[in-house]
TIMAR-684750 format. One record per residue (C-alpha): x, y, z; residue in three letters. Coordinates in steps of 0.02 Angstrom, whole numbers. Layout:
% TIMAR-684750
{{X, Y, Z}, ala}
...
***
This chain:
% TIMAR-684750
{{5711, 5873, 4081}, met}
{{5880, 5942, 4138}, gly}
{{5924, 6145, 4123}, glu}
{{5966, 6184, 3950}, pro}
{{6158, 6174, 3905}, tyr}
{{6225, 6341, 3913}, arg}
{{6406, 6409, 3854}, ile}
{{6513, 6580, 3891}, leu}
{{6639, 6623, 3785}, ile}
{{6775, 6737, 3873}, val}
{{6913, 6796, 3753}, asp}
{{6943, 6992, 3720}, asp}
{{6986, 6930, 3508}, asp}
{{6795, 6997, 3450}, arg}
{{6838, 6893, 3295}, ala}
{{6871, 6717, 3387}, thr}
{{6737, 6752, 3489}, thr}
{{6611, 6799, 3347}, gln}
{{6676, 6636, 3267}, trp}
{{6655, 6514, 3424}, leu}
{{6479, 6596, 3458}, arg}
{{6449, 6533, 3258}, thr}
{{6499, 6377, 3259}, val}
{{6407, 6325, 3449}, leu}
{{6258, 6408, 3394}, ala}
{{6244, 6295, 3240}, ala}
{{6265, 6128, 3353}, glu}
{{6106, 6200, 3445}, gly}
{{6209, 6281, 3612}, tyr}
{{6144, 6441, 3700}, ser}
{{6300, 6538, 3699}, cys}
{{6358, 6698, 3784}, asp}
{{6515, 6824, 3758}, val}
{{6633, 6921, 3862}, ala}
{{6795, 7012, 3804}, his}
{{6839, 7031, 3991}, asn}
{{6828, 6963, 4170}, ile}
{{6716, 7068, 4248}, gly}
{{6591, 7073, 4102}, asp}
{{6610, 6862, 4136}, ala}
{{6541, 6879, 4299}, glu}
{{6406, 6984, 4271}, ala}
{{6347, 6877, 4141}, leu}
{{6379, 6693, 4270}, leu}
{{6272, 6784, 4398}, arg}
{{6129, 6839, 4275}, asp}
{{6121, 6659, 4176}, lys}
{{6242, 6513, 4252}, pro}
{{6324, 6434, 4117}, ala}
{{6389, 6245, 4119}, gln}
{{6536, 6258, 4008}, leu}
{{6644, 6418, 3995}, val}
{{6770, 6443, 3855}, leu}
{{6907, 6563, 3939}, ile}
{{7071, 6637, 3825}, asp}
{{7219, 6631, 3949}, ile}
{{7279, 6808, 3894}, tyr}
{{7165, 6920, 3916}, leu}
{{7233, 7104, 3870}, gly}
{{7324, 7119, 4053}, glu}
{{7240, 6977, 4140}, lys}
{{7263, 6811, 4159}, asn}
{{7112, 6704, 4119}, gly}
{{7195, 6557, 4238}, leu}
{{7147, 6689, 4382}, asp}
{{6987, 6680, 4333}, phe}
{{6964, 6477, 4349}, val}
{{6966, 6486, 4545}, pro}
{{6824, 6611, 4544}, arg}
{{6713, 6506, 4437}, ile}
{{6750, 6362, 4534}, arg}
{{6710, 6443, 4698}, ala}
{{6531, 6510, 4668}, val}
{{6483, 6367, 4522}, tyr}
{{6585, 6212, 4563}, pro}
{{6499, 6103, 4446}, asp}
{{6534, 6228, 4299}, cys}
{{6676, 6154, 4182}, asp}
{{6793, 6279, 4112}, cys}
{{6903, 6260, 3946}, val}
{{7069, 6354, 3932}, met}
{{7110, 6410, 3752}, met}
{{7283, 6501, 3711}, thr}
{{7393, 6507, 3548}, ala}
{{7545, 6504, 3665}, gln}
{{7556, 6323, 3720}, ala}
{{7685, 6253, 3863}, ser}
{{7705, 6137, 3995}, val}
{{7690, 6257, 4121}, glu}
{{7522, 6348, 4071}, thr}
{{7444, 6164, 4027}, val}
{{7502, 6117, 4207}, ala}
{{7419, 6266, 4292}, arg}
{{7266, 6254, 4212}, ser}
{{7244, 6070, 4266}, val}
{{7303, 6121, 4450}, ala}
{{7171, 6277, 4424}, glu}
{{7034, 6156, 4395}, gly}
{{7011, 6159, 4199}, ala}
{{6969, 5995, 4125}, val}
{{7033, 6041, 3961}, glu}
{{7152, 6136, 3862}, tyr}
{{7132, 6168, 3693}, leu}
{{7293, 6259, 3571}, gly}
{{7243, 6387, 3431}, lys}
{{7215, 6395, 3300}, pro}
{{7037, 6299, 3352}, leu}
{{6998, 6151, 3248}, leu}
{{6820, 6142, 3243}, ile}
{{6811, 5944, 3270}, asp}
{{6920, 5950, 3406}, glu}
{{6804, 6093, 3487}, leu}
{{6639, 6011, 3458}, leu}
{{6708, 5844, 3515}, ala}
{{6745, 5919, 3684}, leu}
{{6596, 5991, 3696}, val}
{{6487, 5847, 3659}, his}
{{6585, 5754, 3768}, arg}
{{6574, 5870, 3928}, leu}
{{6375, 5879, 3900}, glu}
{{6356, 5671, 3900}, asn}
{{6478, 5664, 4045}, arg}
{{6358, 5783, 4127}, arg}
{{6213, 5679, 4098}, lys}
{{6303, 5552, 4208}, ala}
{{6438, 5641, 4304}, pro}
{{6571, 5534, 4366}, pro}
{{6653, 5567, 4551}, ala}
{{6738, 5720, 4556}, gly}
{{6928, 5738, 4590}, ser}
{{6992, 5884, 4691}, ala}
{{7110, 5998, 4608}, ser}
{{7307, 6019, 4644}, leu}
{{7371, 6182, 4711}, asp}
{{7531, 6183, 4637}, leu}
{{7680, 6276, 4680}, glu}
{{7759, 6383, 4548}, pro}
{{7896, 6289, 4460}, ser}
{{8059, 6340, 4353}, pro}
{{7994, 6336, 4159}, asp}
{{8034, 6191, 4073}, ser}
{{8145, 6162, 3929}, ala}
{{8030, 6061, 3842}, ile}
{{8012, 6178, 3669}, val}
{{7856, 6170, 3534}, gly}
{{7690, 6193, 3487}, arg}
{{7649, 6087, 3353}, ser}
{{7494, 5974, 3399}, pro}
{{7586, 5828, 3426}, lys}
{{7691, 5937, 3590}, met}
{{7524, 6004, 3652}, leu}
{{7454, 5792, 3674}, glu}
{{7614, 5787, 3768}, val}
{{7597, 5955, 3870}, tyr}
{{7416, 5866, 3906}, arg}
{{7491, 5704, 3971}, ala}
{{7625, 5803, 4071}, ile}
{{7487, 5912, 4165}, ala}
{{7372, 5751, 4193}, arg}
{{7503, 5637, 4247}, ala}
{{7615, 5760, 4362}, ala}
{{7473, 5763, 4512}, pro}
{{7457, 5586, 4527}, ser}
{{7591, 5465, 4600}, asp}
{{7563, 5338, 4471}, ala}
{{7710, 5274, 4374}, thr}
{{7758, 5334, 4198}, val}
{{7827, 5259, 4058}, leu}
{{7900, 5382, 3933}, ile}
{{7924, 5319, 3756}, thr}
{{8007, 5372, 3594}, gly}
{{8163, 5376, 3493}, ala}
{{8331, 5432, 3546}, ser}
{{8352, 5619, 3560}, gly}
{{8169, 5663, 3585}, thr}
{{8169, 5721, 3753}, gly}
{{8135, 5604, 3882}, lys}
{{8211, 5669, 4023}, glu}
{{8164, 5839, 3979}, leu}
{{7970, 5763, 4004}, val}
{{8030, 5670, 4145}, ala}
{{8095, 5813, 4242}, arg}
{{7936, 5922, 4209}, ala}
{{7830, 5770, 4258}, ile}
{{7943, 5795, 4425}, his}
{{7940, 5981, 4441}, ala}
{{7735, 5996, 4416}, his}
{{7696, 5868, 4550}, ser}
{{7703, 5874, 4753}, pro}
{{7871, 5797, 4738}, arg}
{{7957, 5937, 4661}, ala}
{{8037, 6012, 4817}, gly}
{{8123, 5834, 4855}, arg}
{{8272, 5745, 4745}, pro}
{{8263, 5717, 4551}, phe}
{{8360, 5553, 4529}, thr}
{{8414, 5514, 4346}, pro}
{{8486, 5353, 4315}, val}
{{8545, 5267, 4137}, asn}
{{8508, 5083, 4175}, cys}
{{8586, 5029, 4002}, gly}
{{8781, 5079, 4077}, ser}
{{8794, 4980, 4229}, leu}
{{8793, 4787, 4248}, ser}
{{8655, 4697, 4334}, glu}
{{8765, 4685, 4507}, thr}
{{8808, 4889, 4491}, leu}
{{8636, 4933, 4448}, leu}
{{8559, 4850, 4599}, glu}
{{8708, 4932, 4714}, ser}
{{8666, 5093, 4654}, glu}
{{8476, 5087, 4667}, leu}
{{8451, 4971, 4837}, phe}
{{8625, 4999, 4923}, gly}
{{8740, 4878, 4998}, his}
{{8817, 4807, 5137}, glu}
{{8994, 4800, 5172}, lys}
{{9058, 4628, 5113}, gly}
{{8917, 4591, 4990}, ala}
{{9005, 4590, 4849}, phe}
{{9199, 4606, 4802}, thr}
{{9252, 4781, 4821}, gly}
{{9111, 4818, 4940}, ala}
{{9214, 4896, 5088}, val}
{{9088, 5007, 5150}, asn}
{{8914, 5001, 5191}, arg}
{{8807, 5108, 5062}, arg}
{{8634, 5164, 5051}, gln}
{{8543, 5172, 4885}, gly}
{{8474, 5283, 4765}, leu}
{{8301, 5228, 4812}, phe}
{{8337, 5279, 4986}, glu}
{{8430, 5431, 4960}, ala}
{{8287, 5490, 4835}, thr}
{{8147, 5468, 4974}, asn}
{{7998, 5580, 4949}, gly}
{{8053, 5613, 4768}, gly}
{{8065, 5519, 4596}, thr}
{{8184, 5392, 4523}, ile}
{{8208, 5418, 4341}, phe}
{{8254, 5242, 4260}, leu}
{{8308, 5285, 4084}, asp}
{{8318, 5137, 3950}, glu}
{{8242, 5031, 4058}, val}
{{8230, 4908, 3937}, ser}
{{8425, 4871, 3939}, glu}
{{8397, 4793, 4111}, thr}
{{8411, 4589, 4152}, ser}
{{8280, 4502, 4188}, leu}
{{8347, 4446, 4351}, gly}
{{8370, 4652, 4399}, phe}
{{8168, 4670, 4343}, gln}
{{8120, 4550, 4472}, val}
{{8197, 4636, 4594}, asn}
{{8133, 4807, 4524}, leu}
{{7955, 4741, 4537}, leu}
{{7961, 4692, 4696}, arg}
{{8013, 4868, 4748}, val}
{{7864, 4940, 4649}, leu}
{{7747, 4810, 4725}, gln}
{{7792, 4824, 4920}, glu}
{{7873, 5003, 4931}, lys}
{{8019, 4918, 5028}, gln}
{{8224, 4891, 4957}, val}
{{8330, 4742, 5007}, leu}
{{8515, 4807, 5008}, arg}
{{8632, 4675, 4941}, leu}
{{8692, 4558, 5060}, gly}
{{8554, 4592, 5180}, thr}
{{8386, 4526, 5215}, asn}
{{8315, 4680, 5314}, val}
{{8192, 4753, 5226}, gln}
{{8200, 4956, 5213}, val}
{{8029, 5054, 5178}, pro}
{{8033, 5191, 5042}, val}
{{7926, 5330, 4991}, asp}
{{7986, 5344, 4784}, val}
{{7891, 5393, 4628}, arg}
{{7961, 5290, 4473}, val}
{{7975, 5351, 4302}, leu}
{{8039, 5253, 4159}, ala}
{{8091, 5273, 3988}, ala}
{{8131, 5162, 3840}, thr}
{{8172, 5207, 3641}, asn}
{{8118, 5022, 3635}, arg}
{{7960, 4908, 3584}, asn}
{{7918, 4836, 3762}, leu}
{{7795, 4720, 3686}, asn}
{{7904, 4639, 3552}, glu}
{{8046, 4627, 3695}, leu}
{{7925, 4560, 3812}, ile}
{{7856, 4418, 3673}, gly}
{{8045, 4384, 3652}, ala}
{{8080, 4362, 3848}, gly}
{{8197, 4487, 3871}, lys}
{{8066, 4590, 3971}, phe}
{{7938, 4540, 4118}, arg}
{{7754, 4562, 4051}, glu}
{{7713, 4609, 4243}, asp}
{{7840, 4732, 4245}, leu}
{{7788, 4818, 4083}, tyr}
{{7608, 4831, 4167}, tyr}
{{7689, 4922, 4336}, arg}
{{7795, 5049, 4249}, leu}
{{7661, 5095, 4098}, ser}
{{7508, 5154, 4221}, val}
{{7497, 5313, 4114}, val}
{{7608, 5308, 3956}, thr}
{{7686, 5465, 3855}, ile}
{{7749, 5435, 3688}, ser}
{{7847, 5576, 3633}, leu}
{{7838, 5611, 3429}, pro}
{{7996, 5606, 3309}, thr}
{{8067, 5790, 3261}, leu}
{{7994, 5737, 3075}, ala}
{{7834, 5734, 3157}, glu}
{{7837, 5892, 3223}, arg}
{{7948, 6014, 3101}, arg}
{{7864, 6147, 3140}, glu}
{{7941, 6166, 3288}, asp}
{{8098, 6185, 3213}, ile}
{{8120, 6392, 3197}, pro}
{{8080, 6383, 3388}, leu}
{{8207, 6246, 3435}, leu}
{{8324, 6343, 3319}, val}
{{8281, 6496, 3416}, ser}
{{8302, 6435, 3576}, his}
{{8466, 6321, 3557}, phe}
{{8553, 6494, 3473}, leu}
{{8483, 6591, 3615}, asp}
{{8551, 6472, 3744}, asp}
{{8717, 6467, 3640}, phe}
{{8740, 6641, 3644}, asn}
{{8700, 6703, 3832}, gln}
{{8838, 6556, 3881}, arg}
{{8953, 6597, 3770}, asn}
{{8919, 6803, 3772}, asn}
{{8910, 6794, 3564}, arg}
{{8770, 6876, 3448}, gln}
{{8769, 6722, 3311}, val}
{{8594, 6731, 3190}, ser}
{{8554, 6633, 3077}, met}
{{8464, 6676, 2899}, asp}
{{8295, 6616, 2845}, ala}
{{8394, 6518, 2697}, asp}
{{8449, 6426, 2829}, ala}
{{8313, 6384, 2939}, ile}
{{8217, 6320, 2822}, ala}
{{8359, 6192, 2753}, arg}
{{8367, 6143, 2949}, leu}
{{8159, 6085, 2927}, ala}
{{8184, 6025, 2768}, ala}
{{8328, 5886, 2838}, met}
{{8316, 5703, 2901}, glu}
{{8335, 5718, 3093}, trp}
{{8394, 5522, 3137}, pro}
{{8461, 5574, 3312}, gly}
{{8297, 5717, 3325}, asn}
{{8316, 5883, 3436}, val}
{{8466, 5799, 3511}, arg}
{{8560, 5791, 3359}, glu}
{{8496, 5968, 3289}, leu}
{{8557, 6047, 3450}, gln}
{{8705, 5982, 3420}, asn}
{{8706, 6041, 3224}, val}
{{8658, 6211, 3276}, ile}
{{8797, 6213, 3414}, glu}
{{8934, 6177, 3287}, arg}
{{8874, 6298, 3151}, leu}
{{8898, 6444, 3296}, ala}
{{9048, 6396, 3351}, ile}
{{9116, 6404, 3170}, phe}
{{9027, 6534, 3132}, ser}
{{9163, 6701, 3150}, pro}
{{9060, 6815, 3058}, ala}
{{8935, 6794, 3193}, gly}
{{8794, 6745, 3058}, arg}
{{8727, 6551, 2984}, ile}
{{8702, 6545, 2835}, ala}
{{8613, 6400, 2705}, ala}
{{8764, 6362, 2649}, glu}
{{8850, 6338, 2809}, asp}
{{8697, 6222, 2861}, val}
{{8739, 6109, 2682}, glu}
{{8926, 6087, 2721}, arg}
{{8862, 6023, 2888}, glu}
{{8749, 5881, 2837}, his}
{{8795, 5880, 2622}, pro}
{{8651, 5777, 2529}, gly}
{{8534, 5772, 2699}, lys}
{{8409, 5874, 2629}, thr}
{{8228, 5778, 2597}, glu}
{{8124, 5802, 2451}, thr}
{{8039, 5953, 2508}, lys}
{{8091, 6135, 2432}, thr}
{{8116, 6259, 2575}, ala}
{{7962, 6348, 2551}, glu}
{{7867, 6190, 2600}, glu}
{{7950, 6166, 2774}, thr}
{{7983, 6343, 2822}, ser}
{{7840, 6401, 2931}, thr}
{{7922, 6547, 2978}, ala}
{{8060, 6678, 2913}, gly}
{{8158, 6747, 3045}, pro}
{{8325, 6794, 3007}, val}
{{8421, 6836, 3169}, ser}
{{8383, 6805, 3349}, leu}
{{8326, 7015, 3352}, arg}
{{8276, 7000, 3181}, asp}
{{8170, 6823, 3213}, met}
{{8073, 6915, 3370}, glu}
{{8053, 7087, 3258}, arg}
{{7984, 6961, 3120}, glu}
{{7865, 6877, 3225}, his}
{{7800, 7026, 3328}, ile}
{{7762, 7119, 3152}, leu}
{{7665, 6957, 3086}, arg}
{{7571, 6957, 3242}, ala}
{{7530, 7143, 3236}, leu}
{{7487, 7117, 3052}, gln}
{{7384, 6952, 3075}, gln}
{{7289, 7052, 3223}, ala}
{{7237, 7226, 3082}, gln}
{{7370, 7325, 3205}, gly}
{{7267, 7295, 3377}, asn}
{{7404, 7294, 3500}, lys}
{{7307, 7210, 3636}, ser}
{{7263, 7062, 3522}, leu}
{{7437, 7056, 3433}, ala}
{{7513, 7043, 3628}, ala}
{{7380, 6904, 3671}, arg}
{{7452, 6810, 3529}, arg}
{{7620, 6835, 3568}, leu}
{{7597, 6778, 3775}, gly}
{{7659, 6956, 3805}, ile}
{{7582, 7095, 3933}, glu}
{{7549, 7235, 3796}, arg}
{{7657, 7370, 3898}, lys}
{{7822, 7234, 3848}, thr}
{{7752, 7230, 3678}, leu}
{{7788, 7434, 3699}, tyr}
{{7954, 7386, 3767}, lys}
{{8008, 7253, 3632}, lys}
{{7912, 7375, 3485}, ala}
{{8058, 7533, 3546}, arg}
{{8205, 7399, 3569}, arg}
{{8159, 7343, 3397}, leu}
{{8110, 7501, 3294}, gly}
{{7931, 7462, 3283}, ile}
{{7820, 7597, 3239}, asp}
{{7663, 7533, 3329}, leu}
{{7572, 7706, 3260}, gly}
{{7435, 7802, 3373}, pro}
{{7283, 7750, 3438}, gly}
{{7244, 7641, 3605}, asp}
{{7172, 7467, 3540}, asn}
***
């Protein structure tokens, strides 16, 4: 009989640790609890664990810094990160540091237990190990969202980025497919090399082949000079083929050859040129339907879709709309030196509307509303004038997931809500906000929030 499956919970929120211990103990697991990294290290020395659940924000400490220390001393120990502040960066770094999974808060019992059972069963028949990748720091991603569906996207990006596999990104127009491609590149070993986006649907077959593969002088009418293609120019980097579904069957044959042989053939020559390029592709169409209609090669589809990432529509992640509005308004204000704000009713109205153009359409609407807001405040009637009659049957109360009024008021309301949920515990509130405690004090002074006495 093997060693008992022991779990260590590391979180400075005592309510969370108590809840986790109760849930896991009910399943028969032996659980220890630590509220800081020092106590966690002492517990591991005394009673090594097979699984450590670690919150990313531990007061002024970062739980991610603890993972390499665990892996160095206990290489067989699985680490799972937990946070309420999900982002591409935190997920990618979690994977890079050696964490096996990433859970968003609030934690779901079914998801948690399914993961714990899976890790326990895997230990009984462990697969071949894989080394973690030490990623270089990268700029913050432009992808915004903390909904469960977006957390799945972040996980997929983090898992796919360190490899060299081709990735097919699917989703409706305006869902952010190029942003996902850029995030994959930014968190990959190729991050320091070129990222080249190409809109395949905007070029004819000959021009597309010339752009990607290059051509010799005289290869076709107008080819007055020899030209290096984008595959050669991007050597060592990543090419993003957007709207790959709009390419001709002839081009698809040549692209398949490049993927298989890692060589390009310039138009007008028989000389193969070796290239080292990672290919990411995207489409807003159903490639299986196109394959059935004889408009897309099945063998190319399998080459492109080693990993597939499907992006949700905005209607599937309405809870992210307040965050997106804040992000777009903040960006507009910074670029235009303005201080435009938005009423809570206006945000609720936006969350209740149909968005066939998805995030891109929302961004355009926010920018137009901001431009035509002479008073610097966007009200619900302004939104209604912009899109009259587009509100769905849901009420504002049903769809509004936050009550921000302006960018300043939005931040103030968010902090006050976090303090209220943390029952005045400033360390816990700061952790839930994803900021350091000292940053919370600075923001409170700027926003006129009385944090009250006490050292908690």
